[in-house]
C-alpha positions as CSV (number, residue, x, y, z in Angstrom):
1,X,244.2,102.0,125.3
2,X,240.6,100.8,125.1
3,X,239.8,97.4,123.6
4,X,237.8,97.5,120.3
5,X,234.7,96.1,122.1
6,X,234.9,98.9,124.7
7,X,235.3,101.5,122.0
8,X,232.1,100.2,120.3
9,X,230.1,100.3,123.5
10,X,231.3,103.9,124.1
11,X,230.2,105.0,120.6
12,X,226.8,103.4,121.2
13,X,226.5,105.2,124.6
14,X,226.2,102.0,126.5
15,X,227.9,101.5,129.9
16,X,229.9,98.2,130.0
17,X,229.0,95.7,132.7
18,X,231.2,95.6,135.8
19,X,232.9,92.4,136.9
20,X,230.3,92.0,139.6
21,X,227.5,92.4,137.2
22,X,229.0,90.0,134.7
23,X,229.2,87.3,137.4
24,X,225.7,87.9,138.7
25,X,222.3,87.1,137.4
26,X,221.7,90.8,136.6
27,X,223.7,90.4,133.4
28,X,221.1,88.0,131.9
29,X,219.3,89.6,128.9
30,X,215.8,90.7,129.4
31,X,213.3,89.0,127.1
32,X,211.1,91.0,124.7
33,X,208.4,88.9,123.1
34,X,207.1,89.9,119.7
35,X,204.2,87.9,118.3
36,X,203.6,86.9,114.7
37,X,200.2,85.8,113.6
38,X,199.7,84.4,110.1
39,X,197.2,82.1,108.4
40,X,197.5,78.8,106.7
41,X,196.6,79.1,103.0
42,X,197.2,77.4,99.8
43,X,200.1,78.9,97.8
44,X,199.0,81.0,94.9
45,X,200.4,79.8,91.6
46,X,202.0,82.8,89.8
47,X,201.5,83.4,86.1
48,X,205.2,83.1,85.4
49,X,207.6,80.3,86.4
50,X,210.1,83.1,87.3
51,X,208.1,83.8,90.5
52,X,208.2,81.0,93.0
53,X,205.1,79.7,94.9
54,X,205.5,81.2,98.4
55,X,204.6,79.4,101.5
56,X,206.5,81.5,104.0
57,X,205.7,85.1,102.9
58,X,205.6,87.6,105.8
59,X,207.0,85.4,108.5
60,X,210.5,85.4,107.0
61,X,210.6,89.2,107.2
62,X,209.6,89.0,110.9
63,X,212.3,86.5,111.5
64,X,214.9,88.7,109.9
65,X,213.7,91.6,112.0
66,X,214.3,89.7,115.2
67,X,217.8,88.8,114.1
68,X,218.5,92.5,113.4
69,X,217.0,93.5,116.8
70,X,219.2,91.0,118.6
71,X,222.3,92.3,116.8
72,X,221.8,95.6,118.7
73,X,220.0,94.0,121.7
74,X,223.0,92.1,122.9
75,X,224.7,95.5,123.7
76,X,221.6,96.6,125.5
77,X,221.1,93.4,127.6
78,X,217.9,92.8,125.6
79,X,216.9,89.5,124.0
80,X,214.1,89.5,121.3
81,X,212.0,86.4,120.7
82,X,209.5,85.9,117.9
83,X,206.5,83.9,119.1
84,X,204.7,82.5,116.1
85,X,201.1,81.3,115.7
86,X,199.1,80.3,112.6
87,X,195.4,80.5,112.1
88,X,194.5,77.1,110.6
89,X,192.7,76.9,107.3
90,X,189.0,77.3,108.0
91,X,189.7,78.1,111.6
92,X,189.4,81.4,113.5
93,X,191.8,83.7,115.4
94,X,190.5,83.2,118.9
95,X,192.7,80.3,120.0
96,X,196.0,81.6,118.4
97,X,195.5,85.0,119.9
98,X,194.9,83.6,123.3
99,X,198.0,81.4,123.0
100,X,200.1,84.4,122.2
101,X,198.7,86.4,125.2
102,X,199.5,83.4,127.5
103,X,203.1,83.6,126.3
104,X,203.4,87.2,127.3
105,X,203.0,88.8,123.8
106,X,201.8,92.4,124.0
107,X,203.4,93.5,120.7
108,X,201.9,91.6,117.7
109,X,202.7,91.5,114.0
110,X,199.5,90.5,112.2
111,X,199.9,89.1,108.7
112,X,196.2,88.7,108.0
113,X,193.5,89.9,105.5
114,X,191.2,92.7,106.7
115,X,188.3,90.5,107.8
116,X,190.5,88.3,110.0
117,X,192.5,91.3,111.3
118,X,189.2,92.9,112.5
119,X,188.3,89.6,114.1
120,X,191.7,89.5,115.9
121,X,191.2,93.0,117.2
122,X,187.8,92.1,118.6
123,X,189.3,89.4,120.8
124,X,189.5,90.2,124.5
125,X,193.1,88.9,124.5
126,X,194.1,91.5,121.9
127,X,192.7,94.5,123.8
128,X,196.0,95.1,125.6
129,X,198.2,94.5,122.5
130,X,199.7,96.9,120.1
131,X,199.0,95.3,116.7
132,X,201.0,96.0,113.5
133,X,199.1,95.3,110.3
134,X,201.6,93.9,107.9
135,X,199.3,92.7,105.1
136,X,195.9,94.3,104.7
137,X,196.0,97.3,102.4
138,X,192.3,98.2,102.9
139,X,191.7,101.9,103.3
140,X,188.7,101.3,105.6
141,X,191.2,100.1,108.2
142,X,192.8,103.5,108.2
143,X,189.4,105.3,108.3
144,X,186.0,104.1,109.7
145,X,187.5,100.8,110.9
146,X,190.6,102.2,112.5
147,X,191.5,101.1,116.1
148,X,193.5,102.9,118.8
149,X,195.8,99.9,119.2
150,X,196.4,99.3,115.4
151,X,199.4,100.5,113.3
152,X,200.0,99.8,109.7
153,X,203.4,99.0,108.2
154,X,202.0,97.9,104.8
155,X,201.0,100.9,102.6
156,X,197.3,101.4,101.9
157,X,195.9,101.1,98.4
158,X,195.5,104.9,98.4
159,X,199.2,105.4,99.2
160,X,200.2,103.1,96.3
161,X,197.8,104.7,93.9
162,X,199.0,108.2,94.9
163,X,202.6,107.2,94.4
164,X,201.9,105.9,90.9
165,X,199.6,108.9,90.0
166,X,202.3,111.4,91.1
167,X,204.8,109.8,88.7
168,X,202.3,109.6,85.8
169,X,201.5,113.3,86.4
170,X,205.2,114.1,86.4
171,X,205.5,112.3,83.1
172,X,202.4,114.2,81.8
173,X,200.7,111.0,81.1
174,X,197.3,112.4,82.2
175,X,194.9,110.3,80.2
176,X,194.4,106.7,81.5
177,X,192.6,103.6,80.5
178,X,191.6,101.6,83.6
179,X,191.3,97.8,83.3
180,X,189.7,96.2,86.4
181,X,189.5,92.6,87.5
182,X,186.4,90.9,88.9
183,X,187.4,90.4,92.5
184,X,186.6,92.7,95.4
185,X,190.3,93.6,96.0
186,X,190.6,94.6,92.3
187,X,187.6,96.9,92.6
188,X,189.1,98.4,95.8
189,X,192.4,99.1,94.1
190,X,190.5,100.6,91.2
191,X,188.6,102.9,93.6
192,X,192.0,104.1,94.9
193,X,193.2,104.8,91.4
194,X,190.1,106.8,90.5
195,X,190.6,108.8,93.7
196,X,194.3,109.4,92.8
197,X,193.5,110.5,89.3
198,X,191.1,113.1,90.6
199,X,193.5,114.2,93.3
200,X,196.4,114.8,91.0
201,X,194.6,116.0,87.9
202,X,194.6,113.0,85.7
203,X,191.6,111.7,83.8
204,X,190.3,108.2,83.3
205,X,189.1,108.4,79.7
206,X,188.1,104.8,79.3
207,X,187.4,101.9,81.8
208,X,187.1,98.2,81.0
209,X,186.2,95.2,83.2
210,X,188.2,92.1,82.5
211,X,185.6,89.5,81.8
212,X,187.6,87.1,79.6
213,X,188.3,83.5,80.6
214,X,192.0,83.0,80.1
215,X,193.1,79.8,78.4
216,X,196.2,77.9,79.5
217,X,199.0,80.0,78.1
218,X,201.4,77.1,78.6
219,X,199.5,75.0,76.1
220,X,200.7,74.9,72.5
221,X,198.1,77.5,71.4
222,X,198.0,79.5,74.6
223,X,200.0,82.5,73.4
224,X,197.8,82.7,70.3
225,X,194.7,82.9,72.4
226,X,196.1,85.7,74.6
227,X,197.6,87.6,71.7
228,X,194.2,87.8,70.1
229,X,192.3,88.4,73.3
230,X,194.2,91.3,74.9
231,X,193.9,93.8,71.9
232,X,190.2,93.3,71.9
233,X,190.0,94.0,75.6
234,X,192.1,97.2,75.4
235,X,190.7,99.0,72.4
236,X,190.5,102.8,72.8
237,X,192.4,105.7,71.2
238,X,192.4,108.5,73.8
239,X,194.6,107.1,76.6
240,X,198.3,107.6,77.1
241,X,198.8,104.8,79.6
242,X,196.9,101.6,80.6
243,X,196.4,101.3,84.3
244,X,195.5,97.8,85.6
245,X,193.9,96.6,88.8
246,X,194.5,92.8,89.2
247,X,195.7,92.1,92.7
248,X,195.2,88.3,92.3
249,X,197.6,88.2,89.4
250,X,195.0,86.6,87.1
251,X,195.5,88.6,83.8
252,X,197.7,91.6,84.3
253,X,200.9,89.9,83.2
254,X,199.4,89.4,79.8
255,X,198.9,93.1,79.0
256,X,202.4,94.5,78.3
257,X,203.3,94.4,74.6
258,X,199.8,93.1,73.6
259,X,197.6,96.2,74.0
260,X,195.6,97.6,71.0
261,X,197.8,100.7,70.9
262,X,201.5,100.9,71.9
263,X,201.0,102.1,75.5
264,X,202.8,101.6,78.8
265,X,201.2,99.4,81.5
266,X,201.1,100.4,85.2
267,X,199.3,99.5,88.4
268,X,199.4,96.0,89.7
269,X,201.6,95.0,86.7
270,X,204.1,96.7,84.5
271,X,205.2,99.8,86.5
272,X,204.2,98.7,90.0
273,X,203.9,101.0,93.1
274,X,205.0,98.9,96.1
275,X,206.6,99.1,99.5
276,X,209.4,96.8,98.5
277,X,210.8,95.0,95.5
278,X,213.9,93.0,94.6
279,X,214.9,95.6,92.0
280,X,215.5,98.2,94.8
281,X,219.2,98.8,95.3
282,X,219.5,102.3,96.8
283,X,220.1,103.4,100.4
284,X,221.7,100.1,101.5
285,X,218.8,97.9,100.1
286,X,221.3,95.5,98.5
287,X,222.6,94.7,101.9
288,X,219.1,94.0,103.1
289,X,218.4,91.7,100.1
290,X,221.6,89.8,100.8
291,X,220.7,89.1,104.5
292,X,217.2,88.2,103.7
293,X,218.2,85.8,100.9
294,X,220.7,84.1,103.2
295,X,217.9,83.6,105.7
296,X,215.0,82.7,103.5
297,X,216.6,81.4,100.3
298,X,214.5,83.8,98.1
299,X,213.8,87.5,97.5
300,X,212.0,89.7,100.0
301,X,208.4,90.6,99.1
302,X,206.3,93.6,100.2
303,X,204.7,91.5,103.0
304,X,208.1,90.4,104.2
305,X,209.2,94.0,104.3
306,X,206.1,95.1,106.2
307,X,206.6,92.4,108.8
308,X,210.3,93.2,109.1
309,X,209.8,97.0,109.6
310,X,207.1,96.2,112.3
311,X,209.6,94.1,114.3
312,X,212.3,96.6,113.7
313,X,210.0,99.4,115.1
314,X,209.9,97.4,118.4
315,X,213.7,97.0,118.4
316,X,214.3,100.7,117.7
317,X,211.9,101.7,120.5
318,X,213.7,99.3,122.9
319,X,217.1,100.7,122.0
320,X,215.9,104.3,122.3
321,X,214.0,104.0,125.5
322,X,216.4,101.4,127.1
323,X,213.1,99.7,128.2
324,X,211.6,96.3,127.8
325,X,208.1,97.3,129.1
326,X,205.5,96.6,126.3
327,X,203.5,99.7,127.5
328,X,206.5,102.0,127.3
329,X,207.6,100.6,123.9
330,X,204.0,101.0,122.5
331,X,203.8,104.5,123.8
332,X,207.1,105.5,122.3
333,X,206.4,104.0,118.9
334,X,203.2,106.0,118.7
335,X,204.9,109.2,120.0
336,X,206.4,112.2,118.2
337,X,210.0,111.2,118.9
338,X,209.9,107.8,117.2
339,X,211.4,107.0,113.8
340,X,212.9,103.9,112.2
341,X,215.3,103.4,109.3
342,X,213.8,101.4,106.5
343,X,216.4,101.4,103.6
344,X,214.3,104.1,101.8
345,X,216.5,107.1,102.2
346,X,214.7,108.7,105.1
347,X,213.4,108.0,108.6
348,X,209.9,106.4,108.7
349,X,207.3,107.5,111.3
350,X,203.7,106.7,112.1
351,X,200.8,109.1,111.4
352,X,199.1,109.9,114.7
353,X,195.7,110.3,113.1
354,X,195.4,106.8,111.6
355,X,198.4,104.8,112.6
356,X,199.8,104.5,109.0
357,X,203.6,104.3,108.6
358,X,204.8,107.1,106.4
359,X,207.1,105.7,103.8
360,X,208.2,106.4,100.2
361,X,206.6,104.3,97.5
362,X,208.9,102.5,95.1
363,X,207.9,102.4,91.4
364,X,209.4,99.1,90.2
365,X,209.7,97.8,86.7
366,X,210.3,94.2,86.0
367,X,214.1,94.5,86.2
368,X,214.8,98.0,87.4
369,X,213.7,100.6,89.9
370,X,212.1,103.4,87.8
371,X,211.4,106.0,90.4
372,X,210.4,106.7,94.1
373,X,207.4,108.8,95.2
374,X,206.7,111.4,96.5
375,X,207.8,113.1,93.3
376,X,209.5,116.4,93.0
377,X,207.0,119.3,92.9
378,X,204.3,117.8,95.1
379,X,204.5,119.8,98.3
380,X,203.1,119.5,101.8
381,X,203.3,121.8,104.9
382,X,204.3,119.0,107.3
383,X,205.9,116.0,105.4
384,X,206.1,115.3,101.7
385,X,205.3,111.7,102.6
386,X,201.8,112.9,103.6
387,X,201.1,113.6,99.9
388,X,200.6,109.8,99.7
389,X,197.3,108.4,101.0
390,X,194.9,109.9,103.5
391,X,196.2,113.2,104.9
392,X,194.9,114.4,108.3
393,X,192.1,116.4,106.7
394,X,191.0,113.4,104.6
395,X,190.9,110.9,107.4
396,X,187.7,109.7,109.1
397,X,189.7,107.7,111.7
398,X,189.0,108.4,115.4
399,X,191.8,106.6,117.3
400,X,191.0,108.0,120.7
């Protein structure tokens, strides 16, 4: 009768090591280095005390990914190592990227805003790397600014906006008021929402720019100031839903329950389209939450998830190819036979035309998952996931 360990190896299709192999140096695991490049930045103070100030967002997801890779890797004689570098505040990416290259990194998770991501890709040391974008949602990176060695595990703004628009269309909430913040990323998200409204047959009947200076809501009269300010900012009688673009979390949290008319709030606040959220419990997500909380002592964020799935993509490729060659792994990840499980109910794959990871978009309320897009009834000849974001015909990316 086979021992339990031998049965497990047989199920996985892995040949056990012989006694000679076990006693020789051939049994030593082969190292696979995965780089992580983040940036030093001041923690952003959230509007609510219920959300902690995060100083380790992104990197904790990558660390969990390496743990998960090594769980399988030990059966494959593979050892995964996360090599971490940080761009100092006010510094540039050149030295950290060179340091990663000198440590053998050819597969890199980049947790950087778009400008610094482009600077990274321009470095000579990055030319031979496959880079996973785990933070920048900018649609330009998937179009005119795309690169042959760049993949995206974070959804684009257009994917998020399309996921929300499909649900609002399914609900027949076709008339939107759009409230936009003053920062460039707010305006970029608003552009994606306008495009999604046109794409799915909704209409933005009113648009407001948030120009108010918020008082300190934690002062004795703070709630009074907000309570009188928000109705003024949201007056309008034609809309069915108020859609907000406030990526910096400056004012969006103030909107629910304070609008001029009793209307639901969606977008960056209220009903939020996202890659990941703590309210997600389906398809084994609770198990993921448990493991991440044990590691990091907090809930997993969207950036953590994007870094995790990037690292897991490398692990999955190594398992499937039985290779530790960065070139072979990079080729397989970008090939038609690759997919990776992501706790979202279906296998995730990369689009060959712009490097974007196909993935469902969660629609999360404050305490419950409301829905998951793509929604029923939105069809596509290749993949329903390609109804979210730039389809092949829409893309201006040339990755060749």
